[in-house]
C-alpha positions in Angstrom: -9.9 -3.0 -8.9 -11.7 0.1 -7.6 -15.4 -0.2 -7.4 -17.4 3.0 -7.4 -20.7 3.0 -5.4 -21.7 6.6 -6.2 -21.7 8.7 -9.3 -19.0 11.0 -7.9 -16.7 8.1 -7.3 -17.3 6.8 -10.8 -16.5 10.3 -12.2 -13.2 10.3 -10.3 -12.3 6.9 -11.7 -13.3 7.8 -15.2 -11.2 11.1 -15.0 -8.2 9.2 -13.6 -8.0 6.9 -16.7 -8.0 9.9 -19.0 -5.4 12.1 -17.2 -3.1 9.7 -15.2 0.5 9.1 -16.3 1.0 6.2 -18.7 2.5 3.9 -16.0 -1.0 3.7 -14.4 -2.4 1.7 -17.3 -5.9 1.2 -16.2 -9.3 0.6 -17.8 -12.5 2.2 -16.8 -15.8 0.2 -17.0 -19.3 1.4 -16.8 -21.4 -0.6 -14.3 -22.8 -3.0 -16.9 -19.4 -3.5 -18.5 -17.8 -4.2 -15.2 -20.5 -6.8 -14.3 -20.1 -8.5 -17.8 -16.3 -8.5 -17.5 -16.0 -9.6 -13.9 -18.7 -11.9 -12.5 -17.9 -11.1 -8.9 -19.0 -7.4 -9.3 -22.4 -6.8 -7.6 -24.6 -4.8 -9.9 -26.5 -3.3 -6.9 -23.3 -1.7 -5.6 -21.3 -0.9 -8.7 -21.7 2.4 -10.6 -18.4 2.1 -12.3 -15.0 0.3 -11.9 -11.4 1.0 -12.6 -9.2 -2.0 -13.3 -5.4 -2.1 -13.2 -4.5 -5.4 -14.9 -0.8 -5.1 -13.9 -1.5 -4.6 -10.2 -0.3 -7.2 -7.8 -1.7 -8.3 -4.5 0.6 -9.6 -1.9 -0.5 -11.7 1.1 1.5 -10.1 3.9 1.5 -13.1 6.1 2.9 -15.3 3.4 5.3 -12.7 2.0 7.3 -12.1 5.2 7.5 -15.8 6.0 9.1 -16.4 2.6 10.9 -13.1 1.9 13.0 -12.9 5.2 14.5 -16.5 4.8 15.1 -15.8 1.1 17.0 -12.6 1.8 19.1 -13.9 4.6 20.1 -17.0 2.7 20.6 -15.5 -0.8 21.8 -11.9 0.0 24.2 -10.4 2.4 21.5 -9.4 4.8 21.2 -9.8 8.6 17.7 -9.8 10.0 17.3 -8.9 13.6 13.7 -9.4 14.7 12.0 -8.0 17.9 14.6 -5.3 18.2 13.5 -1.7 19.0 15.9 0.6 17.1 16.2 4.0 18.7 18.9 5.7 16.7 20.5 5.6 13.2 23.5 7.8 12.5 26.0 8.1 9.7 29.6 7.5 10.7 32.0 7.7 7.8 30.6 5.4 5.1 28.5 3.3 7.5 25.0 3.5 8.9 25.3 2.9 12.7 22.2 1.5 14.4 21.6 1.5 18.1 18.9 -0.5 19.8 17.1 0.0 23.1 19.4 -2.4 24.9 22.5 -0.4 23.8 23.7 -2.8 21.1 25.2 -1.2 18.0 25.6 -2.4 14.4 27.2 -0.9 11.3 26.1 -1.5 7.8 26.2 0.0 4.3 22.3 0.2 4.2 19.7 -0.1 6.9 16.0 -0.8 6.6 13.9 -0.3 9.7 10.5 -1.9 9.7 9.1 0.0 12.7 5.4 -0.7 12.4 3.4 1.4 14.9 6.7 2.6 16.5 7.4 4.9 13.7 8.1 8.0 15.9 11.0 6.3 17.8 13.5 6.8 15.0 13.7 10.3 13.3 10.8 11.8 15.2 11.8 15.3 14.0 11.1 14.3 10.4 7.6 13.2 11.2 6.9 16.5 13.0 8.5 18.7 10.4 6.6 17.1 7.5 3.2 17.3 9.1 2.5 13.6 8.6 -0.8 12.4 10.0 -1.3 8.9 11.3 -4.2 7.1 9.7 -5.5 3.6 10.1 -6.1 1.4 7.1 -9.0 -0.9 7.8 -9.2 -4.0 5.8 -11.9 -6.7 5.8 -11.2 -10.4 5.7 -14.0 -12.8 4.9 -14.4 -16.4 5.6 -12.6 -18.5 3.0 -14.5 -19.0 -0.2 -14.1 -21.8 -2.7 -13.4 -19.2 -5.4 -10.4 -16.8 -5.0 -11.0 -13.3 -6.4 -8.5 -12.4 -9.1 -8.1 -8.8 -7.7 -8.0 -6.8 -4.6 -11.2 -4.9 -4.4 -11.1 -1.2 -3.3 -13.9 1.1 -2.5 -14.6 4.8 -2.5 -12.7 5.2 0.8 -9.6 4.1 -1.0 -10.2 6.6 -3.7 -10.0 9.3 -1.1 -7.0 7.8 0.6 -4.6 7.3 -2.4 -2.9 10.5 -3.4 -2.7 9.5 -7.1 -6.4 10.3 -7.4 -5.8 14.0 -6.3 -5.1 14.8 -10.0 -8.7 14.4 -10.8 -10.8 17.6 -10.8 -13.8 15.8 -9.2 -11.8 15.0 -6.0 -12.3 18.6 -5.0 -16.1 18.3 -4.9 
C-alpha cells in the first residue's frame, strides 16, 4: 500500500490506477476512504492511498532460511554459500563459473546472488548500461501485537519505482 503525504503524490497514485496496465490491479482511496478501509492509516499523514490487493510481502530473513534448503532438497540445485564468483563464461552448452579461489563449476543455469559485489561479474554491462547504485532504506519498528496486512510505502517509493513514470504528474 502506497500512502501519499502530499497532493502531488496523491495525484500520481490516482493517475496510476487510471492508466496502468491491467496486471497492476490497484485501487485508489481518498484519505477518508483509506482511513475507513484500513484502520492503521494515520489521517494526519495520508492524503490518498493506492492499494494493491494481490501484492505479496516476503520476510527476507525467513525466505532464504526456508527457500535454500527446499531448493537443494527438492530440485537439482547446488548451493555454494560464501563464494566470490569472479567469472561466468559459456562453454558449449554449459555455463562455467570460476570463483576467487580458482575453483570451477559447470551447469545448465547459474544464478549469482552477488549482493553489494555486483561489479565483480560482468562489470562491462553495468558501465555500458549506465546503472546507478542506490540504497533502499527500510525501517523496522519494535514488534507490535498487531501485524500490518500490507507493506507500507511512501512518496519516496513512488519516485523510486519506474512503473510510476507513466504518470504525467511524475514530471512535475
